[in-house]
Short mmCIF file of the C-alpha atoms (twelve columns), coordinates in Angstrom:
data_MODEL
# 
_entry.id   MODEL 
# 
loop_
_atom_site.group_PDB 
_atom_site.id 
_atom_site.type_symbol 
_atom_site.label_atom_id 
_atom_site.label_alt_id 
_atom_site.label_comp_id 
_atom_site.label_asym_id 
_atom_site.label_seq_id 
_atom_site.Cartn_x 
_atom_site.Cartn_y 
_atom_site.Cartn_z 
_atom_site.pdbx_PDB_model_num 
ATOM 1   C CA . MET A 1   -64.410 -35.380 30.919 1 
ATOM 2   C CA . SER A 2   -61.546 -33.460 32.516 1 
ATOM 3   C CA . ASP A 3   -62.134 -30.046 34.075 1 
ATOM 4   C CA . GLU A 4   -58.405 -29.204 34.087 1 
ATOM 5   C CA . TRP A 5   -57.687 -25.706 32.815 1 
ATOM 6   C CA . LYS A 6   -55.924 -25.475 29.469 1 
ATOM 7   C CA . SER A 7   -54.088 -22.378 28.189 1 
ATOM 8   C CA . PRO A 8   -55.053 -20.975 24.817 1 
ATOM 9   C CA . SER A 9   -51.740 -22.159 23.375 1 
ATOM 10  C CA . SER A 10  -52.225 -25.711 24.514 1 
ATOM 11  C CA . PRO A 11  -52.363 -28.198 21.641 1 
ATOM 12  C CA . GLU A 12  -55.357 -29.723 23.306 1 
ATOM 13  C CA . ARG A 13  -57.263 -26.441 22.846 1 
ATOM 14  C CA . ASP A 14  -57.505 -25.444 19.217 1 
ATOM 15  C CA . ASP A 15  -60.641 -23.441 19.411 1 
ATOM 16  C CA . THR A 16  -59.851 -20.246 17.482 1 
ATOM 17  C CA . GLY A 17  -62.465 -18.103 19.252 1 
ATOM 18  C CA . ASP A 18  -61.150 -18.939 22.718 1 
ATOM 19  C CA . ALA A 19  -57.575 -18.219 21.663 1 
ATOM 20  C CA . LYS A 20  -58.538 -14.788 20.397 1 
ATOM 21  C CA . SER A 21  -60.437 -14.036 23.601 1 
ATOM 22  C CA . TRP A 22  -57.429 -14.912 25.744 1 
ATOM 23  C CA . LYS A 23  -55.118 -12.801 23.603 1 
ATOM 24  C CA . LEU A 24  -57.496 -9.830  23.887 1 
ATOM 25  C CA . LEU A 25  -57.661 -10.268 27.656 1 
ATOM 26  C CA . GLU A 26  -53.875 -10.478 27.836 1 
ATOM 27  C CA . LYS A 27  -53.499 -7.273  25.835 1 
ATOM 28  C CA . THR A 28  -56.051 -5.506  28.033 1 
ATOM 29  C CA . LEU A 29  -54.201 -6.526  31.185 1 
ATOM 30  C CA . LEU A 30  -50.859 -5.415  29.753 1 
ATOM 31  C CA . ALA A 31  -52.343 -2.063  28.690 1 
ATOM 32  C CA . SER A 32  -53.764 -1.596  32.193 1 
ATOM 33  C CA . VAL A 33  -50.376 -2.305  33.768 1 
ATOM 34  C CA . GLN A 34  -48.660 0.131   31.383 1 
ATOM 35  C CA . GLU A 35  -51.259 2.812   32.126 1 
ATOM 36  C CA . GLN A 36  -50.694 2.409   35.862 1 
ATOM 37  C CA . ARG A 37  -46.950 2.737   35.348 1 
ATOM 38  C CA . ARG A 38  -47.449 5.906   33.286 1 
ATOM 39  C CA . SER A 39  -49.755 7.345   35.956 1 
ATOM 40  C CA . ARG A 40  -47.158 6.668   38.639 1 
ATOM 41  C CA . ARG A 41  -44.418 8.318   36.554 1 
ATOM 42  C CA . TRP A 42  -46.573 11.433  35.932 1 
ATOM 43  C CA . GLY A 43  -47.506 11.529  39.604 1 
ATOM 44  C CA . ILE A 44  -43.842 11.479  40.608 1 
ATOM 45  C CA . PHE A 45  -43.098 14.155  38.012 1 
ATOM 46  C CA . PHE A 46  -45.804 16.555  39.227 1 
ATOM 47  C CA . LYS A 47  -44.914 15.991  42.885 1 
ATOM 48  C CA . SER A 48  -41.280 16.759  42.104 1 
ATOM 49  C CA . LEU A 49  -42.311 19.855  40.168 1 
ATOM 50  C CA . THR A 50  -44.424 21.069  43.094 1 
ATOM 51  C CA . PHE A 51  -41.541 20.478  45.499 1 
ATOM 52  C CA . LEU A 52  -39.125 22.411  43.279 1 
ATOM 53  C CA . TYR A 53  -41.632 25.278  42.980 1 
ATOM 54  C CA . LEU A 54  -42.079 25.523  46.749 1 
ATOM 55  C CA . PHE A 55  -38.346 25.306  47.351 1 
ATOM 56  C CA . GLY A 56  -37.731 28.033  44.771 1 
ATOM 57  C CA . ALA A 57  -40.368 30.265  46.361 1 
ATOM 58  C CA . LEU A 58  -38.792 29.829  49.795 1 
ATOM 59  C CA . ALA A 59  -35.359 30.538  48.396 1 
ATOM 60  C CA . LEU A 60  -36.593 33.627  46.570 1 
ATOM 61  C CA . PHE A 61  -38.444 35.244  49.470 1 
ATOM 62  C CA . SER A 62  -36.453 34.070  52.454 1 
ATOM 63  C CA . PRO A 63  -34.222 36.734  54.053 1 
ATOM 64  C CA . LEU A 64  -31.641 34.012  54.623 1 
ATOM 65  C CA . MET A 65  -31.155 33.825  50.864 1 
ATOM 66  C CA . ASP A 66  -30.460 37.540  50.478 1 
ATOM 67  C CA . PHE A 67  -26.871 37.105  49.372 1 
ATOM 68  C CA . GLY A 68  -26.485 40.492  47.696 1 
ATOM 69  C CA . LYS A 69  -26.954 42.686  50.730 1 
ATOM 70  C CA . GLY A 70  -25.002 40.595  53.179 1 
ATOM 71  C CA . GLY A 71  -21.932 40.440  50.960 1 
ATOM 72  C CA . SER A 72  -21.813 44.157  50.287 1 
ATOM 73  C CA . ARG A 73  -21.721 45.130  53.964 1 
ATOM 74  C CA . SER A 74  -18.186 43.895  54.492 1 
ATOM 75  C CA . THR A 75  -16.901 47.258  53.229 1 
ATOM 76  C CA . SER A 76  -17.890 50.879  53.797 1 
ATOM 77  C CA . HIS A 77  -20.915 51.919  51.778 1 
ATOM 78  C CA . THR A 78  -23.790 54.337  51.319 1 
ATOM 79  C CA . ALA A 79  -27.051 53.078  52.785 1 
ATOM 80  C CA . LEU A 80  -30.030 53.398  50.431 1 
ATOM 81  C CA . ILE A 81  -33.645 53.414  51.638 1 
ATOM 82  C CA . GLU A 82  -36.579 53.667  49.231 1 
ATOM 83  C CA . VAL A 83  -39.615 55.778  50.162 1 
ATOM 84  C CA . LYS A 84  -41.964 54.840  47.351 1 
ATOM 85  C CA . GLY A 85  -45.726 55.196  46.956 1 
ATOM 86  C CA . MET A 86  -48.318 56.204  49.503 1 
ATOM 87  C CA . ILE A 87  -47.099 56.790  53.053 1 
ATOM 88  C CA . ALA A 88  -49.513 54.755  55.160 1 
ATOM 89  C CA . ASP A 89  -49.369 52.077  57.817 1 
ATOM 90  C CA . THR A 90  -50.498 49.360  55.381 1 
ATOM 91  C CA . GLU A 91  -48.142 50.339  52.552 1 
ATOM 92  C CA . ALA A 92  -44.482 49.648  51.812 1 
ATOM 93  C CA . ALA A 93  -43.668 53.227  52.839 1 
ATOM 94  C CA . SER A 94  -45.046 52.816  56.351 1 
ATOM 95  C CA . ALA A 95  -43.345 54.256  59.410 1 
ATOM 96  C CA . ASP A 96  -42.549 50.756  60.696 1 
ATOM 97  C CA . ASN A 97  -40.746 49.821  57.484 1 
ATOM 98  C CA . ILE A 98  -38.871 53.086  56.980 1 
ATOM 99  C CA . VAL A 99  -37.908 53.484  60.645 1 
ATOM 100 C CA . GLY A 100 -36.704 49.882  60.756 1 
ATOM 101 C CA . SER A 101 -34.558 50.478  57.669 1 
ATOM 102 C CA . LEU A 102 -33.116 53.687  59.120 1 
ATOM 103 C CA . ARG A 103 -32.136 52.008  62.384 1 
ATOM 104 C CA . ALA A 104 -30.492 49.112  60.556 1 
ATOM 105 C CA . ALA A 105 -28.502 51.536  58.404 1 
ATOM 106 C CA . PHE A 106 -27.329 53.623  61.360 1 
ATOM 107 C CA . GLU A 107 -26.402 50.548  63.405 1 
ATOM 108 C CA . ASP A 108 -24.121 49.236  60.653 1 
ATOM 109 C CA . GLU A 109 -20.572 50.404  61.371 1 
ATOM 110 C CA . LYS A 110 -19.797 50.348  57.640 1 
ATOM 111 C CA . THR A 111 -22.463 52.944  56.792 1 
ATOM 112 C CA . LYS A 112 -20.824 56.179  55.670 1 
ATOM 113 C CA . GLY A 113 -24.030 58.036  54.793 1 
ATOM 114 C CA . VAL A 114 -27.744 57.430  54.270 1 
ATOM 115 C CA . ILE A 115 -29.826 58.273  51.205 1 
ATOM 116 C CA . LEU A 116 -33.627 58.352  51.298 1 
ATOM 117 C CA . ARG A 117 -34.657 57.964  47.661 1 
ATOM 118 C CA . ILE A 118 -38.162 59.437  47.560 1 
ATOM 119 C CA . ASN A 119 -40.880 59.026  44.968 1 
ATOM 120 C CA . SER A 120 -44.176 59.610  46.763 1 
ATOM 121 C CA . PRO A 121 -47.274 61.846  46.637 1 
ATOM 122 C CA . GLY A 122 -47.491 61.860  50.441 1 
ATOM 123 C CA . GLY A 123 -50.027 60.259  52.719 1 
ATOM 124 C CA . SER A 124 -50.647 60.023  56.446 1 
ATOM 125 C CA . PRO A 125 -49.382 62.960  58.553 1 
ATOM 126 C CA . VAL A 126 -48.962 60.576  61.477 1 
ATOM 127 C CA . GLN A 127 -46.778 58.104  59.560 1 
ATOM 128 C CA . SER A 128 -44.766 60.960  58.032 1 
ATOM 129 C CA . GLY A 129 -44.304 62.493  61.474 1 
ATOM 130 C CA . TYR A 130 -43.010 59.230  62.946 1 
ATOM 131 C CA . ILE A 131 -40.373 58.967  60.212 1 
ATOM 132 C CA . TYR A 132 -39.451 62.664  60.501 1 
ATOM 133 C CA . ASP A 133 -38.905 62.355  64.266 1 
ATOM 134 C CA . GLU A 134 -36.804 59.206  63.895 1 
ATOM 135 C CA . ILE A 135 -34.528 60.805  61.298 1 
ATOM 136 C CA . ARG A 136 -33.935 63.756  63.638 1 
ATOM 137 C CA . ARG A 137 -33.275 61.430  66.579 1 
ATOM 138 C CA . LEU A 138 -30.784 59.262  64.679 1 
ATOM 139 C CA . ARG A 139 -28.997 62.323  63.305 1 
ATOM 140 C CA . ALA A 140 -28.559 63.703  66.828 1 
ATOM 141 C CA . GLN A 141 -27.394 60.326  68.094 1 
ATOM 142 C CA . LYS A 142 -24.812 59.802  65.322 1 
ATOM 143 C CA . PRO A 143 -23.968 63.195  63.797 1 
ATOM 144 C CA . ASP A 144 -21.137 61.700  61.718 1 
ATOM 145 C CA . ILE A 145 -23.657 59.845  59.553 1 
ATOM 146 C CA . LYS A 146 -25.403 62.355  57.301 1 
ATOM 147 C CA . VAL A 147 -28.849 61.788  55.844 1 
ATOM 148 C CA . TYR A 148 -29.653 62.938  52.307 1 
ATOM 149 C CA . ALA A 149 -33.082 62.969  50.711 1 
ATOM 150 C CA . VAL A 150 -33.085 62.459  46.950 1 
ATOM 151 C CA . ILE A 151 -36.408 63.190  45.243 1 
ATOM 152 C CA . THR A 152 -36.927 61.460  41.905 1 
ATOM 153 C CA . ASP A 153 -40.279 61.991  40.147 1 
ATOM 154 C CA . LEU A 154 -42.287 63.295  43.083 1 
ATOM 155 C CA . GLY A 155 -41.621 64.456  46.627 1 
ATOM 156 C CA . ALA A 156 -44.872 66.061  47.709 1 
ATOM 157 C CA . SER A 157 -46.721 66.743  50.939 1 
ATOM 158 C CA . GLY A 158 -45.968 63.999  53.494 1 
ATOM 159 C CA . ALA A 159 -43.017 62.870  51.377 1 
ATOM 160 C CA . TYR A 160 -41.527 66.371  51.564 1 
ATOM 161 C CA . TYR A 161 -42.299 66.386  55.292 1 
ATOM 162 C CA . ILE A 162 -39.954 63.388  55.606 1 
ATOM 163 C CA . ALA A 163 -37.342 64.923  53.294 1 
ATOM 164 C CA . SER A 164 -37.169 68.112  55.357 1 
ATOM 165 C CA . ALA A 165 -35.699 66.115  58.265 1 
ATOM 166 C CA . ALA A 166 -32.600 65.225  56.212 1 
ATOM 167 C CA . ASP A 167 -29.311 67.131  56.298 1 
ATOM 168 C CA . GLN A 168 -29.710 68.013  52.619 1 
ATOM 169 C CA . ILE A 169 -32.274 67.503  49.870 1 
ATOM 170 C CA . TYR A 170 -31.481 66.836  46.201 1 
ATOM 171 C CA . ALA A 171 -33.809 66.469  43.237 1 
ATOM 172 C CA . ASP A 172 -33.846 66.304  39.461 1 
ATOM 173 C CA . LYS A 173 -34.497 69.561  37.611 1 
ATOM 174 C CA . ALA A 174 -37.901 68.214  36.512 1 
ATOM 175 C CA . SER A 175 -38.924 66.642  39.844 1 
ATOM 176 C CA . LEU A 176 -42.123 67.893  41.467 1 
ATOM 177 C CA . VAL A 177 -41.478 69.192  44.973 1 
ATOM 178 C CA . GLY A 178 -43.609 70.816  47.669 1 
ATOM 179 C CA . SER A 179 -47.361 70.577  48.196 1 
ATOM 180 C CA . ILE A 180 -47.039 71.646  51.816 1 
ATOM 181 C CA . GLY A 181 -50.689 71.350  52.729 1 
ATOM 182 C CA . VAL A 182 -53.360 69.061  54.183 1 
ATOM 183 C CA . THR A 183 -56.489 67.726  52.536 1 
ATOM 184 C CA . ALA A 184 -59.531 65.661  53.494 1 
ATOM 185 C CA . ALA A 185 -62.130 64.979  50.814 1 
ATOM 186 C CA . GLY A 186 -65.405 63.136  50.453 1 
ATOM 187 C CA . PHE A 187 -68.724 63.169  48.594 1 
ATOM 188 C CA . GLY A 188 -72.211 64.443  49.352 1 
ATOM 189 C CA . PHE A 189 -75.219 62.374  48.275 1 
ATOM 190 C CA . VAL A 190 -78.053 64.368  49.849 1 
ATOM 191 C CA . GLY A 191 -79.573 65.485  46.515 1 
ATOM 192 C CA . THR A 192 -79.242 62.013  45.048 1 
ATOM 193 C CA . MET A 193 -81.023 60.485  48.034 1 
ATOM 194 C CA . GLU A 194 -83.898 62.944  47.678 1 
ATOM 195 C CA . LYS A 195 -84.297 62.209  43.977 1 
ATOM 196 C CA . LEU A 196 -84.368 58.479  44.659 1 
ATOM 197 C CA . GLY A 197 -86.832 58.924  47.481 1 
ATOM 198 C CA . VAL A 198 -84.515 57.248  49.984 1 
ATOM 199 C CA . GLU A 199 -84.658 58.289  53.630 1 
ATOM 200 C CA . ARG A 200 -81.443 58.248  55.668 1 
ATOM 201 C CA . ARG A 201 -81.815 57.012  59.253 1 
ATOM 202 C CA . THR A 202 -78.828 57.521  61.530 1 
ATOM 203 C CA . TYR A 203 -78.742 56.789  65.247 1 
ATOM 204 C CA . THR A 204 -75.907 58.205  67.343 1 
ATOM 205 C CA . SER A 205 -75.114 58.795  70.990 1 
ATOM 206 C CA . GLY A 206 -73.228 62.033  70.364 1 
ATOM 207 C CA . GLU A 207 -74.436 65.290  68.862 1 
ATOM 208 C CA . HIS A 208 -71.701 65.393  66.201 1 
ATOM 209 C CA . LYS A 209 -70.897 61.682  65.910 1 
ATOM 210 C CA . ALA A 210 -72.091 61.536  62.280 1 
ATOM 211 C CA . PHE A 211 -70.702 64.885  61.148 1 
ATOM 212 C CA . LEU A 212 -68.819 63.262  58.229 1 
ATOM 213 C CA . ASP A 213 -71.854 61.330  57.004 1 
ATOM 214 C CA . PRO A 214 -72.052 61.979  53.221 1 
ATOM 215 C CA . PHE A 215 -75.806 61.281  53.199 1 
ATOM 216 C CA . GLN A 216 -76.626 64.209  55.469 1 
ATOM 217 C CA . PRO A 217 -76.279 67.930  54.675 1 
ATOM 218 C CA . PRO A 218 -73.219 69.633  56.237 1 
ATOM 219 C CA . LYS A 219 -73.735 71.899  59.224 1 
ATOM 220 C CA . PRO A 220 -71.857 75.230  59.424 1 
ATOM 221 C CA . ASP A 221 -70.489 74.600  62.926 1 
ATOM 222 C CA . GLU A 222 -69.256 71.119  62.014 1 
ATOM 223 C CA . THR A 223 -67.641 72.394  58.803 1 
ATOM 224 C CA . ALA A 224 -65.823 75.072  60.816 1 
ATOM 225 C CA . PHE A 225 -64.683 72.465  63.342 1 
ATOM 226 C CA . TRP A 226 -63.296 70.148  60.634 1 
ATOM 227 C CA . GLN A 227 -61.506 73.041  58.975 1 
ATOM 228 C CA . GLY A 228 -59.898 73.791  62.337 1 
ATOM 229 C CA . VAL A 229 -58.585 70.235  62.527 1 
ATOM 230 C CA . LEU A 230 -57.032 70.571  59.073 1 
ATOM 231 C CA . ASP A 231 -55.551 73.985  59.901 1 
ATOM 232 C CA . THR A 232 -53.946 72.616  63.060 1 
ATOM 233 C CA . THR A 233 -52.389 69.729  61.140 1 
ATOM 234 C CA . HIS A 234 -51.163 72.193  58.509 1 
ATOM 235 C CA . LYS A 235 -49.486 74.340  61.170 1 
ATOM 236 C CA . GLN A 236 -47.724 71.273  62.558 1 
ATOM 237 C CA . PHE A 237 -46.507 70.449  59.054 1 
ATOM 238 C CA . ILE A 238 -45.197 73.972  58.484 1 
ATOM 239 C CA . ALA A 239 -43.430 74.053  61.857 1 
ATOM 240 C CA . SER A 240 -41.648 70.764  61.121 1 
ATOM 241 C CA . VAL A 241 -40.520 71.911  57.665 1 
ATOM 242 C CA . LYS A 242 -39.196 75.169  59.090 1 
ATOM 243 C CA . ALA A 243 -37.344 73.318  61.855 1 
ATOM 244 C CA . GLY A 244 -35.777 70.980  59.319 1 
ATOM 245 C CA . ARG A 245 -34.848 73.501  56.640 1 
ATOM 246 C CA . GLY A 246 -34.009 76.476  58.850 1 
ATOM 247 C CA . ASP A 247 -32.709 79.623  57.166 1 
ATOM 248 C CA . ARG A 248 -32.421 77.869  53.803 1 
ATOM 249 C CA . LEU A 249 -36.176 78.170  53.341 1 
ATOM 250 C CA . LYS A 250 -37.166 81.407  51.556 1 
ATOM 251 C CA . ASP A 251 -40.624 81.521  53.141 1 
ATOM 252 C CA . LYS A 252 -40.462 85.202  54.144 1 
ATOM 253 C CA . ASP A 253 -40.221 86.259  50.517 1 
ATOM 254 C CA . HIS A 254 -42.439 83.430  49.299 1 
ATOM 255 C CA . PRO A 255 -45.367 82.756  51.664 1 
ATOM 256 C CA . GLU A 256 -46.929 80.669  48.883 1 
ATOM 257 C CA . LEU A 257 -44.520 77.894  49.862 1 
ATOM 258 C CA . PHE A 258 -47.110 76.725  52.377 1 
ATOM 259 C CA . SER A 259 -50.136 77.050  50.095 1 
ATOM 260 C CA . GLY A 260 -50.066 73.489  48.750 1 
ATOM 261 C CA . LEU A 261 -48.450 74.384  45.409 1 
ATOM 262 C CA . VAL A 262 -45.689 72.294  43.822 1 
ATOM 263 C CA . TRP A 263 -42.557 73.372  41.938 1 
ATOM 264 C CA . THR A 264 -39.992 71.740  39.711 1 
ATOM 265 C CA . GLY A 265 -36.685 70.739  41.240 1 
ATOM 266 C CA . GLU A 266 -34.988 73.617  39.444 1 
ATOM 267 C CA . GLN A 267 -37.457 76.126  40.905 1 
ATOM 268 C CA . ALA A 268 -37.280 74.470  44.323 1 
ATOM 269 C CA . VAL A 269 -33.555 75.204  44.595 1 
ATOM 270 C CA . GLY A 270 -34.202 78.959  44.421 1 
ATOM 271 C CA . LEU A 271 -36.977 78.675  47.005 1 
ATOM 272 C CA . GLY A 272 -34.833 76.795  49.489 1 
ATOM 273 C CA . LEU A 273 -36.948 73.670  49.299 1 
ATOM 274 C CA . VAL A 274 -34.034 71.769  47.746 1 
ATOM 275 C CA . ASP A 275 -30.254 72.152  48.228 1 
ATOM 276 C CA . GLY A 276 -29.127 70.981  44.815 1 
ATOM 277 C CA . LEU A 277 -29.796 68.915  41.700 1 
ATOM 278 C CA . GLY A 278 -28.593 65.350  41.427 1 
ATOM 279 C CA . SER A 279 -29.449 61.654  41.556 1 
ATOM 280 C CA . ALA A 280 -28.848 59.095  44.302 1 
ATOM 281 C CA . SER A 281 -25.697 57.829  42.588 1 
ATOM 282 C CA . TYR A 282 -24.402 61.404  42.313 1 
ATOM 283 C CA . VAL A 283 -24.965 62.029  46.033 1 
ATOM 284 C CA . ALA A 284 -23.344 58.711  46.986 1 
ATOM 285 C CA . ARG A 285 -20.317 59.288  44.764 1 
ATOM 286 C CA . ASP A 286 -19.685 63.031  44.972 1 
ATOM 287 C CA . ILE A 287 -21.312 64.151  48.230 1 
ATOM 288 C CA . ILE A 288 -20.954 61.191  50.595 1 
ATOM 289 C CA . GLY A 289 -17.816 59.928  48.888 1 
ATOM 290 C CA . GLU A 290 -18.837 56.275  48.802 1 
ATOM 291 C CA . LYS A 291 -20.305 55.135  45.478 1 
ATOM 292 C CA . GLU A 292 -21.051 51.604  46.702 1 
ATOM 293 C CA . MET A 293 -24.728 51.554  47.746 1 
ATOM 294 C CA . VAL A 294 -26.417 48.912  49.880 1 
ATOM 295 C CA . ASP A 295 -30.216 48.774  49.884 1 
ATOM 296 C CA . TYR A 296 -31.645 48.667  53.428 1 
ATOM 297 C CA . THR A 297 -35.256 48.971  52.294 1 
ATOM 298 C CA . VAL A 298 -37.526 46.466  54.014 1 
ATOM 299 C CA . GLN A 299 -38.601 43.938  51.400 1 
ATOM 300 C CA . GLU A 300 -42.142 42.627  51.557 1 
ATOM 301 C CA . SER A 301 -42.745 38.897  51.544 1 
ATOM 302 C CA . ALA A 302 -44.722 37.216  48.783 1 
ATOM 303 C CA . PHE A 303 -47.589 36.697  51.237 1 
ATOM 304 C CA . ASP A 304 -47.666 40.424  52.079 1 
ATOM 305 C CA . ARG A 305 -47.805 41.375  48.412 1 
ATOM 306 C CA . PHE A 306 -50.581 38.871  47.783 1 
ATOM 307 C CA . SER A 307 -52.561 40.191  50.752 1 
ATOM 308 C CA . LYS A 308 -52.283 43.754  49.527 1 
ATOM 309 C CA . LYS A 309 -53.394 42.792  46.056 1 
ATOM 310 C CA . MET A 310 -56.493 41.288  47.638 1 
ATOM 311 C CA . GLY A 311 -57.030 44.715  49.175 1 
ATOM 312 C CA . ALA A 312 -58.421 45.900  52.455 1 
ATOM 313 C CA . SER A 313 -61.868 44.968  53.632 1 
ATOM 314 C CA . VAL A 314 -64.875 46.141  51.642 1 
ATOM 315 C CA . ALA A 315 -66.185 48.093  54.632 1 
ATOM 316 C CA . GLU A 316 -62.935 50.040  54.981 1 
ATOM 317 C CA . GLN A 317 -62.848 50.917  51.307 1 
ATOM 318 C CA . ILE A 318 -66.471 52.063  51.295 1 
ATOM 319 C CA . ALA A 319 -65.862 54.198  54.383 1 
ATOM 320 C CA . MET A 320 -62.859 55.902  52.775 1 
ATOM 321 C CA . TRP A 321 -64.707 56.441  49.483 1 
ATOM 322 C CA . ALA A 322 -67.766 57.820  51.229 1 
ATOM 323 C CA . GLY A 323 -65.832 60.459  53.126 1 
ATOM 324 C CA . PHE A 324 -64.729 58.927  56.410 1 
ATOM 325 C CA . LYS A 325 -61.056 59.117  55.537 1 
ATOM 326 C CA . GLY A 326 -58.934 61.222  57.872 1 
ATOM 327 C CA . PRO A 327 -56.580 64.062  56.910 1 
ATOM 328 C CA . SER A 328 -53.775 63.289  54.530 1 
ATOM 329 C CA . MET A 329 -50.778 65.207  53.244 1 
ATOM 330 C CA . ARG A 330 -51.287 65.117  49.507 1 
# 
């Protein structure tokens, strides 16, 4: 008896069952090989897709790929800087971003004039003050380059603080302008705590360290102190607006200008808050004389936008909500 292996197709092996078994095994092996090939092809496809996605993201957000701005600067132009949203150190309209944009615009020899296109409710008096001071400094350094503030929907409080540093201010007839005032708000939960039967225990090393604690009743002397802080900030705001606007401001006949009220752009012209009505394109074309506009606004990276969507820390948000937020021009 020979133990030599015989293939299913061998004439010496005519067993039908064995032949079927070998054919089934052969099909299974072929299917396995084909499946592996398909898996490799899909793997290559998805890897390629991931590579293309990452390359596209880098190309989209890299400053080296910013073809539009670089090409436009070969000729004279009007520099455009957006001041949009809250003015705060963690926002797009932070002093670092706006000041950086202003310096870049003034350093460009092709810049004929600068437009600050403003749409903001205000924000930090410190951030607004930094931008205000830088505009005044750059204007004194290069008086041939004029700065124009153009208010679109809203130019209030800290946003108007910034605008008042410009050579001229323009707005739409329906824009909201003004709100020259300072606010600091919070909540008081003393009654709620009593109803819930919750006792507040606070330990401090200073007599007034917890004077903004919303879970403790306000004290008259601390309330007066905090009001003094706000009044001082308000006076600084008023002084800066007066220095920027000069005799154009009709504050002697209208003391309510500094009460925190807002006016339409059309009303603001008569009050000296605004010099005229017009859009950014109008100012670039008819006032500066250079209709070509180049955007110098600092663009946030994709990572920055993602981080901001995630928000600040929970502790910071709770502190602001509970009343620990500092003064703001809103």
